C-alpha positions in Angstrom: -34.2 20.5 -7.1 -33.1 18.5 -3.9 -33.0 14.7 -4.5 -35.6 13.0 -2.1 -36.0 9.3 -2.0 -36.8 6.4 0.3 -35.9 2.8 -0.2 -38.3 0.7 1.8 -38.9 -3.1 2.7 -35.1 -3.7 2.2 -32.2 -5.4 4.1 -29.6 -2.8 5.1 -26.1 -4.3 5.4 -22.6 -2.5 6.1 -19.8 -3.4 8.0 -21.4 -3.1 11.5 -24.9 -4.6 11.0 -27.6 -6.1 9.1 -30.9 -4.5 9.6 -34.0 -6.5 8.1 -37.1 -5.0 6.9 -35.6 -1.4 6.8 -36.1 1.9 5.2 -33.4 4.3 4.1 -34.3 7.8 3.6 -32.3 10.4 1.3 -32.5 13.9 1.1 -30.1 15.8 -1.1 -26.8 14.1 -0.7 -27.1 12.6 2.8 -28.7 9.8 4.3 -31.2 11.3 6.7 -32.8 8.3 8.5 -32.4 4.5 8.7 -35.5 3.0 10.4 -37.8 0.0 10.3 -40.0 0.1 7.2 -43.4 2.0 7.7 -41.9 4.3 10.5 -40.6 7.2 8.3 -42.6 9.9 6.8 -42.8 9.4 3.0 -44.8 12.5 1.5 -42.6 14.2 -1.0 -40.2 11.5 -1.4 -39.6 8.9 -4.3 -40.5 5.6 -3.0 -38.4 2.7 -4.1 -39.4 -0.7 -3.3 -36.3 -2.8 -2.1 -38.1 -6.0 -1.5 -35.9 -9.0 -2.0 -32.8 -6.9 -2.2 -29.8 -5.9 0.0 -28.9 -2.3 0.4 -25.2 -1.8 1.2 -22.7 1.0 0.8 -21.2 1.3 -2.6 -18.0 -0.5 -3.0 -14.3 1.1 -3.0 -11.5 0.1 -5.2 -8.2 1.4 -3.7 -6.0 0.5 -6.4 -6.2 0.4 -10.2 -5.1 1.7 -13.9 -8.2 2.5 -15.8 -6.4 3.0 -19.1 -5.1 -0.7 -18.8 -8.5 -2.1 -19.2 -7.8 -1.8 -22.9 -4.7 -4.2 -22.3 -7.0 -6.8 -20.7 -5.7 -10.3 -21.8 -2.5 -8.9 -23.5 -0.3 -11.1 -21.3 -1.4 -13.9 -19.1 0.7 -16.3 -17.2 3.8 -14.4 -16.4 5.5 -13.3 -13.4 5.5 -9.6 -12.5 9.0 -8.7 -13.6 8.6 -10.4 -17.2 5.0 -9.3 -17.4 6.0 -5.5 -17.1 9.4 -5.6 -19.1 8.2 -7.9 -21.9 4.8 -7.2 -22.5 3.3 -4.2 -20.3 5.8 -1.5 -20.6 6.3 -2.0 -24.4 2.7 -2.1 -25.1 2.2 1.0 -22.8 4.7 2.9 -24.8 2.6 2.7 -27.9 -0.9 4.0 -26.2 -1.9 7.3 -26.8 -4.3 9.5 -25.0 -7.2 8.6 -27.1 -6.8 4.8 -26.4 -6.2 5.6 -22.7 -9.3 7.4 -22.6 -11.3 4.6 -24.2 -9.9 2.2 -21.6 -10.7 4.6 -18.7 -14.2 4.7 -19.8 -14.6 1.0 -20.3 -13.3 0.7 -16.7 -15.7 3.1 -15.4 -18.7 1.3 -17.1 -17.4 -2.2 -15.5 -17.0 -0.7 -12.2 -20.2 1.0 -12.0 -22.2 -2.0 -13.3 -20.6 -4.1 -10.5 -21.3 -1.7 -7.6 -18.1 0.2 -7.3 -19.0 3.9 -6.3 -15.3 5.0 -5.5 -12.0 4.1 -6.9 -8.4 5.0 -7.1 -6.6 5.4 -10.4 -3.1 5.9 -11.0 -1.7 6.3 -14.6 0.5 8.5 -16.9 -2.0 9.1 -19.9 -5.5 10.7 -19.9 -5.4 12.2 -16.6 -7.7 15.4 -17.2 -9.9 12.8 -19.3 -10.2 10.5 -16.0 -11.2 13.5 -13.9 -13.6 14.7 -16.4 -15.5 11.5 -16.8 -15.3 10.7 -13.3 -17.2 13.9 -12.8 -19.7 13.5 -15.5 -20.6 9.9 -14.6 -20.9 10.9 -10.7 -18.6 8.5 -9.1 -16.1 9.4 -6.6 -12.2 8.7 -7.1 -8.8 9.3 -5.9 -6.7 10.4 -8.9 -3.0 10.3 -9.6 -0.5 11.1 -12.3 2.1 8.0 -12.1 5.7 8.8 -12.1 8.4 6.3 -13.2 11.8 7.9 -13.1 14.3 5.4 -14.4 16.6 6.9 -17.1 15.2 10.5 -16.3 17.5 13.6 -16.0 16.9 15.5 -12.7 15.3 18.2 -14.8 12.6 15.5 -16.3 12.3 14.1 -12.8 11.2 17.5 -11.3 8.8 18.1 -14.2 7.3 14.9 -13.7 6.8 15.6 -9.9 5.5 19.2 -10.5 2.9 17.9 -13.2 1.9 15.2 -10.6 1.2 17.7 -7.8 -0.6 20.2 -10.1 -2.7 17.5 -11.3 -3.4 16.3 -7.8 -4.2 19.8 -6.5 -6.7 20.2 -9.6 -8.4 17.2 -8.4 -8.6 18.2 -4.8 -10.4 21.5 -6.1 -12.8 19.7 -8.6 -16.2 21.6 -8.4 -18.1 18.5 -7.2 -16.1 17.7 -4.3 -16.1 14.0 -5.3 -12.4 13.9 -6.4 -9.2 13.4 -4.4 -5.7 13.7 -5.5 -2.6 11.5 -4.5 1.2 11.6 -5.3 2.1 8.3 -6.6 5.8 7.5 -7.3 5.4 4.0 -9.1 7.8 1.9 -6.8 11.0 1.8 -5.2 12.4 0.0 -8.2 11.6 2.3 -10.6 12.0 5.6 -8.3 15.4 6.1 -6.5 15.3 7.2 -2.7 16.1 10.9 -3.6 13.4 11.2 -5.9 10.9 9.4 -3.3 12.2 11.9 -0.8 11.3 14.8 -3.1 7.7 13.2 -3.9 7.0 12.9 -0.1 8.1 16.6 0.5 5.9 17.7 -2.3 3.1 15.5 -1.1 3.4 17.1 2.5 3.6 20.5 1.3 0.4 20.1 -0.6 -1.3 18.2 2.0 -1.7 15.1 -0.3 -1.2 11.5 0.5 1.6 9.5 -0.9 0.7 6.0 -2.5 3.3 3.5 -3.9 3.6 -0.1 -5.0 5.9 -1.9 -2.5 6.9 -5.3 -1.6 4.9 -6.8 -4.5 7.2 -9.9 -5.1 10.0 -11.7 -3.2 12.7 -10.7 -6.2 11.9 -6.9 -5.4 12.5 -7.3 -1.6 15.7 -9.3 -2.2 17.1 -6.8 -4.6 16.3 -4.0 -2.2 17.8 -5.5 0.6 21.0 -6.2 -1.4 21.3 -2.6 -2.4 20.2 -0.9 0.8 20.4 -3.4 3.5 16.7 -3.2 4.4 13.6 -4.2 3.2 11.8 -1.6 1.0 9.1 -1.0 3.5 11.5 -0.6 6.6 13.7 1.5 4.5 10.9 3.9 3.5 9.5 3.9 6.8 12.7 4.9 8.4 13.1 7.5 5.7 9.9 9.2 6.5 8.5 8.3 3.0 5.9 6.0 4.4 4.2 7.8 7.2 0.8 8.5 8.5 -1.9 8.1 5.7 0.4 6.8 3.1 -1.0 3.8 1.0 1.4 0.8 0.6 -0.1 -1.2 -2.3 0.3 -5.0 -2.3 2.7 -5.3 0.8 3.0 -8.8 0.0 6.4 -9.8 1.2 6.6 -8.1 4.6 8.3 -9.3 7.6 7.4 -8.6 11.3 9.7 -5.5 11.5 7.8 -4.0 8.6 4.3 -4.7 10.0 5.2 -3.3 13.4 6.6 -0.2 11.6 3.5 0.3 9.4 1.2 -0.1 12.5 3.3 2.5 14.3 3.4 4.9 11.5 -0.3 4.8 10.5 0.4 3.3 7.1 -2.8 2.0 5.1 -2.5 -1.3 2.8 -4.2 -1.8 -0.3 -4.8 -5.6 -0.7 -4.8 -6.9 -4.1 -5.2 -10.7 -3.9 -6.2 -11.6 -7.4 -3.6 -9.7 -9.3 -1.0 -11.0 -6.6 -2.2 -14.6 -7.3 -2.4 -14.3 -11.3 1.1 -12.8 -11.6 2.5 -15.4 -8.9 3.8 -12.6 -6.6 2.5 -14.4 -3.5 -0.2 -13.9 -0.8 -0.1 -10.9 1.7 -0.2 -12.0 5.3 -3.5 -10.4 5.5 -4.7 -12.0 9.1 -1.4 -10.7 10.5 -2.3 -7.1 9.0 -5.7 -7.2 10.5 -4.7 -8.6 13.9 -2.3 -5.4 14.1 -5.4 -3.3 13.4 -3.4 -1.9 10.4 -6.2 -0.3 7.8 -6.4 -2.5 5.0 -8.7 -2.0 1.9 -9.2 -3.9 -1.2 -8.1 -3.1 -5.0 -8.4 -5.0 -8.1 -5.2 -3.4 -9.6 -5.5 -3.2 -13.4 -7.6 -5.3 -15.6 -4.2 -6.2 -17.4 -3.2 -8.1 -14.3 -6.6 -9.2 -12.9 -8.6 -9.5 -15.5 -11.7 -8.2 -13.8 -12.5 -4.9 -11.9 -15.4 -6.9 -9.9 -14.8 -6.2 -6.3 -17.2 -8.9 -5.4 -14.6 -11.3 -6.9 -11.9 -9.5 -4.9 -13.8 -9.9 -1.8 -14.4 -13.5 -2.4 -10.8 -14.1 -2.9 -9.6 -12.2 0.0 -11.9 -14.1 2.4 -11.0 -17.6 1.1 -7.3 -17.7 0.4 -6.1 -16.7 3.9 -8.3 -19.6 5.4 -6.1 -22.1 3.3 -2.9 -20.4 4.0 -3.5 -20.2 7.7 -5.4 -23.5 7.7 -7.8 -21.8 9.9 -11.5 -21.4 8.7 -12.1 -18.6 11.2 -9.7 -15.7 9.8 -10.8 -13.1 7.4 -14.5 -13.2 8.0 -17.2 -12.4 5.6 -18.0 -9.3 7.5 -14.3 -8.2 7.9 -14.1 -8.3 4.1 -17.1 -6.3 3.7 -15.5 -3.6 6.0 -12.1 -3.7 3.8 -14.2 -3.2 0.7 -16.4 -0.2 1.9 -15.6 2.0 4.9 -12.0 1.0 5.0 -11.6 1.9 1.5 -13.5 5.1 1.7 -11.4 6.2 4.8 -8.2 5.4 2.9 -9.0 7.4 -0.1 -10.0 10.4 1.9 -13.8 10.1 1.8 -14.7 9.7 5.7 -18.3 10.4 5.0 -19.1 7.4 3.3 -18.9 3.6 3.7 -21.8 3.2 6.2 -25.6 3.2 5.9 -26.1 5.6 8.8 -27.8 9.0 9.3 -25.4 11.8 8.4 -23.4 9.7 5.9 -23.3 10.4 2.2 -25.9 8.4 0.3 -23.7 6.3 -1.6 -25.2 2.8 -1.8 -26.2 -0.1 -4.2 -28.8 -2.6 -4.4 -28.4 -6.2 -4.8 -30.9 -8.8 -6.1 -31.1 -11.6 -3.8 -33.9 -13.5 -5.7 -31.3 -15.4 -7.9 -30.8 -19.1 -7.6 -27.2 -18.8 -6.3 -28.4 -16.5 -3.5 -31.1 -18.6 -2.2 -31.8 -19.5 0.7 -30.5 -16.4 2.6 -29.5 -17.7 6.1 -26.3 -15.5 6.5 -26.3 -12.3 4.6 -22.7 -11.6 5.0 -21.8 -15.1 3.7 -24.2 -14.8 0.9 -22.6 -11.5 -0.2 -19.0 -12.6 0.0 -19.1 -16.1 -1.0 -21.9 -16.4 -3.5 -22.8 -12.8 -5.0 -21.2 -11.1 -8.1 -21.3 -7.7 -9.5 -23.8 -9.0 -11.9 -26.4 -9.1 -9.1 -26.3 -5.4 -8.5 -29.2 -3.5 -9.9 -29.1 -0.1 -8.7 -26.1 2.3 -7.8 -26.6 5.7 -6.1 -23.8 8.3 -5.3 -24.5 11.3 -3.2 -28.4 10.4 -3.6 -28.1 10.5 -7.4 -29.1 7.3 -9.1 -26.4 6.4 -11.6 -28.0 3.0 -12.4 -31.5 2.1 -12.1 -32.9 -1.5 -12.6 -29.5 -2.5 -14.4 -29.7 0.5 -16.7 -26.8 3.0 -16.6 -28.0 6.7 -16.4 -24.8 8.7 -16.5 -22.9 7.1 -19.4 -23.7 5.5 -22.8 -22.6 1.8 -22.1 -23.0 1.0 -26.0 -21.0 3.9 -27.1 -18.2 3.3 -24.6 -17.9 -0.5 -25.5 -18.0 0.3 -29.3 -15.2 2.9 -28.8 -12.8 0.6 -26.8 -13.2 -2.3 -29.3 -12.2 0.3 -32.0 -9.5 1.8 -30.0 -7.8 -1.5 -29.3 -8.3 -2.6 -32.8 -6.4 0.8 -34.0 -3.9 0.2 -31.3 -3.0 -3.2 -32.5 -2.8 -2.2 -35.9 -0.4 0.9 -35.3 2.0 -1.3 -33.2 
């Protein structure tokens, strides 16, 4: 049966406008009309009263590692290099498919509760499980089998790449049409240039995007320059590895040559301010990237480095830190950050038909309760949303017209069971180490 609903008496907000006392009409998977409340025919439609709420596009998280939710809090207050080598990589070596699956399920509950409807996920475990639970819960995702090839033989490298391509293709062909695939070599410091060339060739042959962590720390950039005589971004741009539609994750330590090259080549950037701050990696030059019209979206990174997957927190941080670094309150406006967290992210991950509340777009939206003390009075809704709201203010979540959460209740996943299994998995993992 075709889903039919109409949300009335609501404030519509997306990256392009705020429309008060509005109604949004949904038929099947699509938004079929946006108008003033009372102007749309409602016969045969479920009527949802949006009084006192904001209706906005579902949030899009363009970088993360869902199984690592199980590693939340395992290592705080260390720089990236030590965090990886001393804590994370040894811990990950002891994870199994069962514990990774528990981490992914927990991440999905956390993201869904806080208004994320589409996310990117790269890891080496629980790949089929991640695709399956995303399909079951009704979310959208760009999924990748991550590749680190340090110490691997050429045969092992080829096997990893073949597995990554096969997985990405399977995601692209998922029955729902809500999955995308990507090729994700971990980073230039864990994947040598010849492997990166092979990964890019494989991605091109399969019409898949390439995602990569890059220029995350000053140490990484200095080592790369010492080895190759170029920054990692410029090196990969000139080598054709970073190209149209590629996603540069972090891009914290980039210079003017890097920025110009990314603009010219059509490279996208996933800005992960909280993870970068927590690991002491630095602050990306977001105002400069935006001034050059480079497509920038927001990512949380993993819960092990953030330690939350709440994109409202990420929006607030993205809007505020650059005002301080630039000593200019007008940079990174609240509205521009909403754009990064919605339509920019959707286009980056290969979902151009979502991210706005307009006729013909997918009915991927969330409702936010503005009747809470920290959101009163409502003077500037962009400002209220970015500077005061949190994921806990989300009451309803819809993807392609289907309700995934109503009035704070998750409908497509058993939250209590997921939390119980995550706690047990973490206890078992700790006992087995």
